[in-house]
DSSP file (Angstrom, degrees, kcal/mol; ACC not computed):
  #  RESIDUE AA STRUCTURE BP1 BP2  ACC     N-H-->O    O-->H-N    N-H-->O    O-->H-N    TCO  KAPPA ALPHA  PHI   PSI    X-CA   Y-CA   Z-CA
    1    1 A X     >        0   0    0      0, 0.0     4,-1.9     0, 0.0     5,-0.1   0.000 360.0 360.0 360.0 -38.5   42.2  121.8 -226.2
    2    2 A X  H  >  +     0   0    0      1,-0.2     4,-2.1     2,-0.2     5,-0.1   0.884 360.0  53.1 -65.3 -38.3   43.6  121.2 -222.7
    3    3 A X  H  > S+     0   0    0      1,-0.2     4,-2.1     2,-0.2    -1,-0.2   0.886 107.8  51.3 -65.1 -37.8   43.1  124.8 -221.8
    4    4 A X  H  > S+     0   0    0      2,-0.2     4,-2.3     1,-0.2    -1,-0.2   0.886 109.0  50.4 -66.1 -39.0   39.4  124.6 -222.9
    5    5 A X  H  X S+     0   0    0     -4,-1.9     4,-2.2     2,-0.2    -1,-0.2   0.875 109.0  52.3 -66.7 -36.7   38.9  121.5 -220.7
    6    6 A X  H  X S+     0   0    0     -4,-2.1     4,-2.3     2,-0.2    -2,-0.2   0.911 109.6  49.2 -63.6 -41.5   40.4  123.3 -217.7
    7    7 A X  H  X S+     0   0    0     -4,-2.1     4,-2.3     1,-0.2    -2,-0.2   0.912 110.9  49.4 -64.1 -42.5   38.0  126.2 -218.2
    8    8 A X  H  X S+     0   0    0     -4,-2.3     4,-2.2     2,-0.2    -1,-0.2   0.885 110.1  51.7 -64.0 -37.9   35.0  123.8 -218.5
    9    9 A X  H  X S+     0   0    0     -4,-2.2     4,-2.0     2,-0.2    -2,-0.2   0.916 110.4  47.9 -64.8 -42.6   36.1  122.1 -215.3
   10   10 A X  H  X S+     0   0    0     -4,-2.3     4,-2.1     2,-0.2    -2,-0.2   0.884 110.7  51.8 -65.7 -37.8   36.4  125.4 -213.4
   11   11 A X  H  X S+     0   0    0     -4,-2.3     4,-2.1     1,-0.2    -1,-0.2   0.889 108.6  51.5 -64.3 -38.2   33.0  126.4 -214.7
   12   12 A X  H  X S+     0   0    0     -4,-2.2     4,-2.3     2,-0.2    -2,-0.2   0.884 107.8  52.3 -65.7 -38.0   31.6  123.1 -213.5
   13   13 A X  H  X S+     0   0    0     -4,-2.0     4,-2.4     2,-0.2    -2,-0.2   0.896 108.2  50.9 -63.8 -39.5   33.1  123.8 -210.1
   14   14 A X  H  X S+     0   0    0     -4,-2.1     4,-2.3     2,-0.2    -2,-0.2   0.907 109.6  51.2 -62.7 -41.0   31.4  127.2 -210.0
   15   15 A X  H  X S+     0   0    0     -4,-2.1     4,-1.9     2,-0.2    -2,-0.2   0.905 109.8  48.6 -62.2 -41.9   28.2  125.4 -210.9
   16   16 A X  H  X S+     0   0    0     -4,-2.3     4,-2.2     2,-0.2    -2,-0.2   0.896 110.6  51.8 -65.6 -39.6   28.6  122.9 -208.0
   17   17 A X  H  X S+     0   0    0     -4,-2.4     4,-2.6     1,-0.2    -2,-0.2   0.890 108.2  51.4 -62.9 -39.0   29.4  125.8 -205.7
   18   18 A X  H  X S+     0   0    0     -4,-2.3     4,-2.5     2,-0.2     5,-0.2   0.871 108.4  52.2 -65.5 -36.0   26.2  127.6 -206.8
   19   19 A X  H  X S+     0   0    0     -4,-1.9     4,-2.0     2,-0.2    -2,-0.2   0.928 111.6  46.2 -63.9 -44.6   24.3  124.4 -206.0
   20   20 A X  H  X S+     0   0    0     -4,-2.2     4,-1.9     2,-0.2    -2,-0.2   0.934 115.1  45.7 -64.8 -46.4   25.7  124.2 -202.5
   21   21 A X  H  X S+     0   0    0     -4,-2.6     4,-1.9     1,-0.2    -2,-0.2   0.906 114.6  46.6 -66.9 -41.4   25.1  127.9 -201.8
   22   22 A X  H  X S+     0   0    0     -4,-2.5     4,-1.4     1,-0.2    -1,-0.2   0.842 109.5  56.4 -70.3 -29.9   21.6  127.9 -203.1
   23   23 A X  H  X S+     0   0    0     -4,-2.0     4,-0.7    -5,-0.2    -2,-0.2   0.887 107.3  48.5 -64.3 -38.6   20.9  124.7 -201.2
   24   24 A X  H >< S+     0   0    0     -4,-1.9     3,-0.6     1,-0.2     4,-0.4   0.877 110.6  50.8 -67.5 -36.8   22.0  126.4 -198.0
   25   25 A X  H >X S+     0   0    0     -4,-1.9     4,-2.5     1,-0.2     3,-0.9   0.762  96.5  71.0 -71.6 -23.8   19.7  129.4 -198.8
   26   26 A X  H 3< S+     0   0    0     -4,-1.4     4,-0.5     1,-0.3    -1,-0.2   0.850  88.4  63.0 -61.6 -33.9   16.8  127.0 -199.4
   27   27 A X  T << S+     0   0    0     -4,-0.7    -1,-0.3    -3,-0.6     3,-0.2   0.830 113.9  32.6 -61.9 -30.9   16.6  126.3 -195.7
   28   28 A X  T <4 S+     0   0    0     -3,-0.9    -2,-0.2    -4,-0.4     2,-0.2   0.887 138.3  14.1 -91.3 -45.5   15.7  129.9 -195.0
   29   29 A X     X  +     0   0    0     -4,-2.5     4,-2.2     1,-0.1     3,-0.5  -0.548  68.7 158.5-132.6  66.1   13.7  131.0 -198.1
   30   30 A X  H  >  +     0   0    0     -4,-0.5     4,-1.8     1,-0.2     5,-0.2   0.779  69.4  60.9 -69.5 -28.3   12.7  127.9 -200.0
   31   31 A X  H  4 S+     0   0    0      1,-0.2     4,-0.4     2,-0.2    -1,-0.2   0.901 115.7  33.0 -64.3 -40.3    9.8  129.4 -201.9
   32   32 A X  H  4 S+     0   0    0     -3,-0.5     4,-0.5     1,-0.1    -2,-0.2   0.882 125.3  40.2 -83.1 -40.4   12.1  131.9 -203.6
   33   33 A X  H  X S+     0   0    0     -4,-2.2     4,-2.4     1,-0.2     5,-0.2   0.702  93.6  80.0 -89.5 -21.1   15.3  129.9 -203.9
   34   34 A X  H  X S+     0   0    0     -4,-1.8     4,-2.1    -5,-0.3     5,-0.2   0.906  94.1  47.5 -58.3 -46.7   14.0  126.4 -204.9
   35   35 A X  H  > S+     0   0    0     -4,-0.4     4,-2.2     1,-0.2    -1,-0.2   0.888 112.2  51.9 -61.8 -35.5   13.4  127.2 -208.6
   36   36 A X  H  > S+     0   0    0     -4,-0.5     4,-2.5     2,-0.2    -2,-0.2   0.901 107.6  52.0 -64.9 -40.0   16.9  128.8 -208.7
   37   37 A X  H  X S+     0   0    0     -4,-2.4     4,-2.3     2,-0.2    -2,-0.2   0.913 109.3  49.3 -62.8 -43.2   18.3  125.6 -207.2
   38   38 A X  H  X S+     0   0    0     -4,-2.1     4,-2.1     1,-0.2    -1,-0.2   0.919 112.3  48.4 -61.9 -43.5   16.6  123.4 -209.8
   39   39 A X  H  X S+     0   0    0     -4,-2.2     4,-2.4     1,-0.2    -2,-0.2   0.902 111.6  49.3 -64.4 -40.9   17.9  125.7 -212.6
   40   40 A X  H  X S+     0   0    0     -4,-2.5     4,-2.7     2,-0.2    -1,-0.2   0.884 109.0  52.3 -68.3 -37.7   21.5  125.7 -211.3
   41   41 A X  H  X S+     0   0    0     -4,-2.3     4,-2.1     2,-0.2    -1,-0.2   0.923 110.9  48.3 -62.2 -43.0   21.5  121.9 -210.9
   42   42 A X  H  X S+     0   0    0     -4,-2.1     4,-2.0     2,-0.2    -2,-0.2   0.916 113.5  46.4 -62.6 -43.7   20.4  121.6 -214.6
   43   43 A X  H  X S+     0   0    0     -4,-2.4     4,-2.4     2,-0.2    -2,-0.2   0.880 110.5  52.4 -68.5 -37.1   23.1  124.1 -215.7
   44   44 A X  H  X S+     0   0    0     -4,-2.7     4,-2.3     2,-0.2    -1,-0.2   0.899 108.1  52.4 -64.1 -38.9   25.8  122.3 -213.6
   45   45 A X  H  X S+     0   0    0     -4,-2.1     4,-1.4     1,-0.2    -2,-0.2   0.919 110.4  47.4 -61.1 -44.4   24.8  119.0 -215.3
   46   46 A X  H  < S+     0   0    0     -4,-2.0    -2,-0.2     1,-0.2    -1,-0.2   0.888 111.8  50.8 -64.7 -38.3   25.2  120.6 -218.7
   47   47 A X  H >< S+     0   0    0     -4,-2.4     3,-1.3     1,-0.2   -35,-0.2   0.889 106.4  54.1 -67.5 -38.2   28.5  122.1 -217.8
   48   48 A X  H 3< S+     0   0    0     -4,-2.3     3,-0.3     1,-0.3    -1,-0.2   0.849 115.6  38.9 -65.1 -32.9   29.9  118.8 -216.5
   49   49 A X  T >< S+     0   0    0     -4,-1.4     3,-1.2     1,-0.2     6,-0.3   0.068  79.8 115.3-104.6  24.0   29.1  117.0 -219.8
   50   50 A X  T <   +     0   0    0     -3,-1.3    -1,-0.2     1,-0.2    -2,-0.1   0.729  65.1  67.6 -67.6 -22.7   30.1  119.9 -222.1
   51   51 A X  T 3  S+     0   0    0     -3,-0.3     2,-0.3    -4,-0.2    -1,-0.2   0.707  83.6  86.1 -72.9 -19.2   33.0  117.9 -223.7
   52   52 A X  S <> S-     0   0    0     -3,-1.2     4,-2.2     1,-0.1     5,-0.2  -0.623  79.8-133.5 -85.6 142.8   30.6  115.5 -225.3
   53   53 A X  H  > S+     0   0    0     -2,-0.3     4,-2.2     1,-0.2     5,-0.2   0.858 102.1  53.6 -66.6 -36.5   29.2  116.5 -228.7
   54   54 A X  H  > S+     0   0    0      1,-0.2     4,-2.0     2,-0.2    -1,-0.2   0.935 112.9  42.6 -65.1 -45.5   25.6  115.6 -228.0
   55   55 A X  H  > S+     0   0    0     -6,-0.3     4,-2.6     1,-0.2    -1,-0.2   0.853 111.5  55.9 -69.2 -34.1   25.5  117.7 -224.8
   56   56 A X  H  X S+     0   0    0     -4,-2.2     4,-1.8     2,-0.2    -1,-0.2   0.912 108.4  47.9 -62.4 -41.8   27.3  120.5 -226.6
   57   57 A X  H  X S+     0   0    0     -4,-2.2     4,-2.0     2,-0.2    -2,-0.2   0.901 111.7  49.9 -65.4 -41.2   24.7  120.5 -229.3
   58   58 A X  H  X S+     0   0    0     -4,-2.0     4,-2.6     1,-0.2    -2,-0.2   0.911 110.2  50.0 -64.2 -42.6   21.9  120.6 -226.7
   59   59 A X  H  X S+     0   0    0     -4,-2.6     4,-2.2     1,-0.2    -1,-0.2   0.851 107.9  53.7 -67.7 -32.6   23.5  123.4 -224.8
   60   60 A X  H  X S+     0   0    0     -4,-1.8     4,-2.0     2,-0.2    -1,-0.2   0.922 110.8  46.5 -64.1 -43.5   23.8  125.5 -228.0
   61   61 A X  H  X S+     0   0    0     -4,-2.0     4,-2.3     1,-0.2    -2,-0.2   0.922 113.0  49.2 -63.9 -43.8   20.1  125.0 -228.7
   62   62 A X  H  X S+     0   0    0     -4,-2.6     4,-2.6     1,-0.2    -1,-0.2   0.864 108.0  54.8 -64.4 -35.4   19.2  125.9 -225.1
   63   63 A X  H  X S+     0   0    0     -4,-2.2     4,-2.1     2,-0.2    -1,-0.2   0.917 108.5  48.2 -63.6 -42.7   21.4  129.0 -225.3
   64   64 A X  H  X S+     0   0    0     -4,-2.0     4,-2.0     2,-0.2    -2,-0.2   0.924 113.7  46.4 -63.1 -44.2   19.6  130.2 -228.4
   65   65 A X  H  X S+     0   0    0     -4,-2.3     4,-2.6     1,-0.2    -2,-0.2   0.876 110.6  53.0 -67.1 -36.9   16.2  129.6 -226.8
   66   66 A X  H  X S+     0   0    0     -4,-2.6     4,-2.6     2,-0.2    -1,-0.2   0.890 108.3  51.0 -65.0 -38.3   17.3  131.3 -223.6
   67   67 A X  H  X S+     0   0    0     -4,-2.1     4,-2.4     2,-0.2    -2,-0.2   0.920 111.3  47.7 -63.2 -43.2   18.3  134.3 -225.6
   68   68 A X  H  X S+     0   0    0     -4,-2.0     4,-2.4     2,-0.2    -2,-0.2   0.922 113.1  47.8 -64.6 -44.0   15.0  134.5 -227.3
   69   69 A X  H  X S+     0   0    0     -4,-2.6     4,-2.5     2,-0.2    -2,-0.2   0.912 112.8  48.8 -63.9 -42.5   13.1  134.1 -224.0
   70   70 A X  H  X S+     0   0    0     -4,-2.6     4,-2.4     2,-0.2    -2,-0.2   0.901 111.0  50.4 -64.5 -40.4   15.2  136.8 -222.4
   71   71 A X  H  X S+     0   0    0     -4,-2.4     4,-2.3     2,-0.2    -2,-0.2   0.920 111.8  47.1 -63.3 -43.9   14.7  139.1 -225.4
   72   72 A X  H  X S+     0   0    0     -4,-2.4     4,-2.6     2,-0.2    -2,-0.2   0.898 111.4  52.1 -64.1 -40.2   10.9  138.6 -225.2
   73   73 A X  H  X S+     0   0    0     -4,-2.5     4,-2.5     2,-0.2    -2,-0.2   0.902 110.1  48.6 -63.8 -40.5   10.9  139.2 -221.5
   74   74 A X  H  X S+     0   0    0     -4,-2.4     4,-2.3     2,-0.2     5,-0.2   0.920 111.9  49.1 -64.0 -43.4   12.8  142.5 -221.9
   75   75 A X  H  X S+     0   0    0     -4,-2.3     4,-2.1     1,-0.2    -2,-0.2   0.933 113.4  46.1 -62.1 -45.9   10.4  143.6 -224.6
   76   76 A X  H  X S+     0   0    0     -4,-2.6     4,-2.6     1,-0.2     5,-0.2   0.899 111.6  52.0 -65.0 -40.3    7.4  142.8 -222.5
   77   77 A X  H  X S+     0   0    0     -4,-2.5     4,-2.2     1,-0.2    -1,-0.2   0.891 110.8  47.2 -65.7 -37.9    8.9  144.5 -219.4
   78   78 A X  H  X S+     0   0    0     -4,-2.3     4,-2.4     2,-0.2    -1,-0.2   0.876 111.3  51.6 -70.1 -35.8    9.6  147.7 -221.3
   79   79 A X  H  < S+     0   0    0     -4,-2.1     4,-0.4    -5,-0.2    -2,-0.2   0.936 114.5  42.9 -63.4 -45.2    6.1  147.7 -222.8
   80   80 A X  H  < S+     0   0    0     -4,-2.6     3,-0.5     1,-0.2    -2,-0.2   0.858 115.0  50.6 -68.8 -34.4    4.6  147.3 -219.3
   81   81 A X  H  < S+     0   0    0     -4,-2.2    -2,-0.2    -5,-0.2    -1,-0.2   0.892 119.9  33.0 -70.6 -39.8    7.0  149.8 -217.8
   82   82 A X  S  < S+     0   0    0     -4,-2.4    -1,-0.2    -5,-0.1    -2,-0.2   0.147  83.9 129.1-107.9  19.5    6.3  152.6 -220.3
   83   83 A X        -     0   0    0     -3,-0.5    -3,-0.0    -4,-0.4     2,-0.0  -0.462  69.0 -97.7 -71.7 148.1    2.7  152.0 -221.2
   84   84 A X              0   0    0      1,-0.1    -1,-0.1    -2,-0.1    -2,-0.0  -0.347 360.0 360.0 -66.5 146.5    0.5  155.1 -220.9
   85   85 A X              0   0    0     -3,-0.1    -1,-0.1    -2,-0.0    -2,-0.1   0.469 360.0 360.0 -75.4 360.0   -1.5  155.4 -217.7
């Protein structure tokens, strides 16, 4: 259990680092990087509270929905890429 908490803490540190780096990039290209910064802040928040059962359940649901959205995006991109001219 302790090893899992250490891993979650390191993942949270990576999330905080991503927030800082994307925050620095916002100053140069804020139109492109701003949505990424919002997403990373949300993911860092979920990672920090991963030890609690309620947040763990929410992140499991979000993971399932993210997989479905990514799958649909891949399907649509292949349809658009290989559609007849």
